[in-house]
Structure formats: C-alpha cells, structure tokens
C-alpha positions as CSV (number, residue, x, y, z in Angstrom):
1,M,12.9,99.0,86.3
2,A,12.8,96.2,88.8
3,T,10.1,93.6,88.5
4,N,8.0,92.2,91.3
5,P,9.1,88.5,91.8
6,L,5.6,87.8,93.2
7,S,3.8,88.9,90.1
8,G,1.3,86.3,88.8
9,I,0.8,84.6,92.2
10,R,-2.8,84.6,93.5
11,T,-3.3,86.5,96.7
12,Y,-6.1,86.4,99.3
13,D,-8.5,89.2,99.0
14,P,-11.2,89.2,101.7
15,M,-13.5,91.3,99.5
16,T,-13.7,88.7,96.8
17,A,-12.9,85.5,98.7
18,N,-16.5,84.3,98.7
19,T,-17.3,85.5,95.2
20,P,-18.2,82.5,92.9
21,V,-15.6,81.9,90.2
22,D,-16.9,82.3,86.6
23,A,-16.4,78.9,85.0
24,G,-16.0,80.6,81.6
25,A,-13.6,83.2,82.7
26,A,-10.2,83.2,81.1
27,G,-7.0,82.6,83.0
28,S,-5.5,79.8,85.0
29,T,-6.5,78.7,88.5
30,G,-2.9,78.0,89.4
31,T,-3.6,74.6,90.8
32,S,-1.8,72.4,88.3
33,A,1.5,70.9,89.2
34,A,3.4,73.1,86.7
35,E,1.8,76.2,88.0
36,Q,2.4,75.3,91.6
37,T,6.1,74.7,90.8
38,Q,6.4,78.1,89.1
39,N,4.7,79.7,92.1
40,F,7.1,78.0,94.5
41,L,10.1,79.2,92.5
42,K,8.8,82.8,92.5
43,L,8.4,82.6,96.3
44,L,11.9,81.2,96.7
45,I,13.4,83.9,94.5
46,A,11.5,86.6,96.4
47,Q,12.8,85.1,99.7
48,I,16.4,85.1,98.4
49,Q,16.1,88.7,97.1
50,N,14.7,90.0,100.3
51,Q,16.8,88.1,102.8
52,D,18.8,90.0,105.5
53,P,22.4,90.4,104.1
54,M,23.6,90.1,107.7
55,A,21.7,86.8,108.3
56,P,21.3,85.1,105.0
57,M,19.0,82.1,104.6
58,D,20.4,78.8,105.7
59,A,21.4,76.8,102.7
60,S,20.1,73.6,104.3
61,T,16.6,75.2,104.5
62,M,16.7,76.0,100.8
63,T,17.8,72.4,100.1
64,A,15.0,71.1,102.2
65,Q,12.5,73.3,100.3
66,M,13.8,72.1,96.9
67,S,13.6,68.5,98.1
68,Q,10.0,69.0,99.1
69,L,9.3,70.5,95.7
70,N,10.8,67.6,93.9
71,M,8.8,65.2,96.1
72,V,5.6,66.9,95.3
73,S,6.4,66.9,91.6
74,S,7.4,63.2,91.8
75,I,4.1,62.3,93.5
76,G,2.2,64.1,90.8
77,S,4.0,62.2,88.1
78,M,3.5,58.9,90.0
79,N,-0.2,59.6,90.2
80,T,-0.4,60.1,86.5
81,S,1.5,56.9,85.8
82,M,-0.7,55.0,88.2
83,S,-3.8,56.3,86.6
84,A,-2.5,55.2,83.2
85,M,-1.6,51.8,84.5
86,L,-5.0,51.4,86.1
87,A,-6.8,52.3,82.9
88,Q,-4.6,49.7,81.0
89,M,-5.3,47.0,83.6
90,Q,-9.1,47.7,83.3
91,S,-8.9,47.4,79.5
92,V,-7.0,44.1,79.8
93,N,-9.5,42.8,82.4
94,F,-12.4,43.9,80.1
95,M,-11.0,41.9,77.2
96,N,-10.6,38.9,79.5
97,Q,-14.3,39.3,80.6
98,A,-15.4,39.4,76.9
99,A,-14.0,35.9,76.6
100,L,-16.7,34.7,78.9
101,I,-19.4,35.2,76.2
102,G,-21.2,31.9,75.8
103,H,-20.4,30.7,79.3
104,S,-23.0,30.5,81.9
105,P,-22.8,32.2,85.3
106,A,-25.1,31.2,88.2
107,V,-26.8,34.3,89.5
108,A,-29.4,34.6,92.3
109,G,-32.9,34.6,91.0
110,N,-35.8,32.2,90.4
111,G,-36.8,33.1,86.8
112,I,-36.1,30.4,84.1
113,A,-36.2,31.5,80.5
114,F,-36.5,28.1,78.8
115,N,-35.8,28.1,75.1
116,G,-37.6,24.8,74.4
117,T,-34.5,22.7,73.9
118,T,-31.5,23.5,76.2
119,Q,-31.4,22.1,79.7
120,V,-31.0,24.6,82.5
121,M,-28.4,24.5,85.3
122,M,-29.7,25.7,88.7
123,G,-28.6,25.7,92.3
124,A,-29.7,25.9,95.9
125,N,-27.5,27.9,98.1
126,A,-28.1,27.0,101.8
127,T,-26.6,28.8,104.7
128,D,-26.6,25.6,106.8
129,A,-27.0,21.9,106.1
130,L,-30.7,21.1,105.3
131,K,-32.8,18.0,104.9
132,S,-35.5,17.0,102.4
133,V,-34.8,19.8,100.0
134,V,-37.2,19.9,97.1
135,A,-36.9,22.1,93.9
136,T,-40.3,22.9,92.3
137,I,-40.7,24.2,88.8
138,T,-43.9,26.2,88.0
139,D,-45.2,28.0,85.0
140,A,-46.3,31.6,84.8
141,S,-49.7,30.8,86.1
142,G,-48.3,29.0,89.2
143,N,-49.1,25.5,88.0
144,T,-46.5,22.9,89.1
145,I,-44.6,21.5,86.1
146,N,-42.1,19.3,87.8
147,S,-40.2,18.8,91.0
148,V,-36.7,17.6,91.9
149,D,-36.0,15.9,95.2
150,L,-32.5,17.0,96.2
151,G,-32.6,15.2,99.5
152,D,-30.1,16.3,102.2
153,V,-27.7,19.1,101.2
154,N,-24.7,20.6,102.9
155,S,-24.2,24.3,103.4
156,G,-23.2,26.2,100.3
157,M,-24.2,25.6,96.7
158,T,-25.9,22.4,95.5
159,N,-26.3,22.2,91.7
160,F,-28.9,20.4,89.7
161,I,-30.3,20.3,86.2
162,W,-33.8,20.8,84.8
163,N,-34.1,19.1,81.4
164,G,-37.1,21.1,80.4
165,K,-39.6,18.3,80.9
166,D,-42.7,18.0,83.0
167,A,-43.6,15.3,85.5
168,D,-44.8,13.1,82.6
169,G,-41.5,13.3,80.7
170,N,-42.9,15.7,78.0
171,T,-40.8,18.7,77.0
172,V,-42.6,21.9,77.9
173,P,-43.0,24.8,75.5
174,A,-40.5,27.6,75.5
175,G,-41.3,30.4,77.9
176,M,-40.8,31.7,81.4
177,Y,-40.8,29.3,84.3
178,Y,-40.0,29.7,88.0
179,L,-38.0,27.9,90.6
180,S,-38.9,27.6,94.2
181,L,-37.0,25.7,96.9
182,S,-38.0,24.3,100.3
183,G,-36.3,22.3,103.0
184,V,-35.9,21.9,106.8
185,D,-33.0,22.5,109.1
186,A,-31.7,20.2,111.9
187,Q,-34.5,21.4,114.2
188,G,-37.2,20.7,111.7
189,V,-37.9,24.3,110.9
190,A,-38.9,25.1,107.3
191,V,-36.1,26.9,105.4
192,T,-36.0,28.4,101.9
193,P,-32.5,28.2,100.3
194,T,-31.5,30.9,97.9
195,A,-32.4,29.9,94.3
196,Y,-29.8,30.4,91.5
197,V,-30.4,30.0,87.8
198,A,-27.6,29.9,85.2
199,S,-27.9,31.5,81.7
200,P,-25.3,32.0,78.9
201,V,-23.6,35.4,78.6
202,T,-24.6,37.1,75.3
203,S,-22.6,40.4,75.7
204,V,-20.3,42.2,78.0
205,S,-20.3,45.9,78.7
206,K,-18.2,48.2,80.9
207,G,-19.7,49.7,84.0
208,D,-19.2,53.2,85.4
209,K,-16.4,51.9,87.7
210,G,-14.7,49.8,85.1
211,D,-16.4,46.6,86.2
212,A,-18.0,44.2,83.7
213,I,-21.7,44.0,83.2
214,Y,-23.1,40.8,81.7
215,T,-26.2,40.6,79.6
216,L,-27.6,37.0,79.8
217,L,-29.5,35.0,77.3
218,D,-32.6,35.1,79.5
219,G,-32.6,38.9,79.5
220,R,-31.1,39.6,82.9
221,T,-28.3,42.2,83.2
222,V,-25.9,41.4,86.1
223,N,-22.7,42.8,87.5
224,S,-19.7,40.5,87.5
225,S,-19.4,40.8,91.3
226,D,-22.9,39.3,91.6
227,V,-21.9,36.0,90.0
228,Q,-21.8,33.2,92.6
229,Q,-20.6,30.4,90.3
230,W,-19.7,29.6,86.7
231,V,-21.1,26.4,85.5
232,S,-19.9,26.2,81.9
C-alpha cells in the first residue's frame, strides 16, 4: 500500500485556525529547524513523485531549493553558535566586573554615607564653564557642616574631596550628609551643576540583560552604565 508523502505535515483548517492551542497537548508544533527540514524533504519528495513525466521538474530548481534549505539550516546553526558565544562573553565580562569590588565609581547623587574615618571623593559635573562654584555639605537636619570653594570650573567633571571635617576642623560623626552645588555661568545666571558622590563597590550582581549591577558601600544600587567616572 502506498503511503502519503505529505503525512505528518500540518495543514490549514479554517474550522480550527482560530482555536487556541492547548499548551499541555502532546505533539510537536513543527517549528523547530529539524522538523522544518523534514517537512521540506517530504514536500520535495511529493513534488518529485507527482511531477509530469512529460515535463519533469528542472534539476536547477531542485538544486536551488536544496541550497535554500542548507542556507536556512546554516543560519539556524549560526544563531545557536552566536547565542552560546554571547553567553560566554557575558560571563567573562561579569568576571571582569567582579574585579571592581573595592573600587569607587562616581555616580550622580547628593547623599554622602560618611563612615566616620574615610574621606569621600565627590564631583561637580557642569554642562558649561562656570564661575564661583561652591560645594556645601549639610547634615540630615539641613545644617551647614562645611563648604568647599571650587572657584571657576570648566565644562565636564571637576573632582574634589571632603575629608569628613566641619568648618572648625573637627571630624563629624558617622552618618548621612548631603552635597549641594551652586555657581554662575558667563551671563551671571545661577546654575546648579550635577552632584556626584563616589562610594566603594561591595558586591556585583548580574542584571536581567546581562549587565552588571553594583551595590555600593553607602547602600546605593547602580547599573554599570550609570557610572560616570571611576576614582579609585
């Protein structure tokens, strides 16, 4: 008994086309590369078996179809290889990021988690050159602890250090302090540069997209792409 060369190939049925597929139903969907290859070969065999003996299929057409099949199969293999390579590169990059533990990135923000001993690296990021820039350190109640006169600054990042002392030279207790910046542009208009505060990295974790997420000593969690500058 002759077998149907098209058996096993899914066909369009208008009565069931819009019926949701049961996710738990057994059987293959026929969408994998191997299944698509088998379906193509079945269609090719059926085409050969049912060709007109008086006008057989052009051999060049068959060759072109086989070439297309090989190309599709090669692209599928290439995608698999590229995915594996990307995963490996992400793993290597993550290991490199882990080596940054203990180093301090400068990240936008004005909170300063002072530990009572270690000086804090900070920065003023100005869009344009500014004059008379002043950095003011306040406590949680808004009281001014100290101020640093940065003078005239160019556009970009200007770094400075707070040694944890107040205006009288006394070391302040450990706790949260805040940085505010002020200056004027060439027209004398008051401008507030973006404040940056550095803090050591205590741990590195992997984000949803394979990027590195840093947990800083001051409690902040930042994405590696948000780091403007590494200061140590």
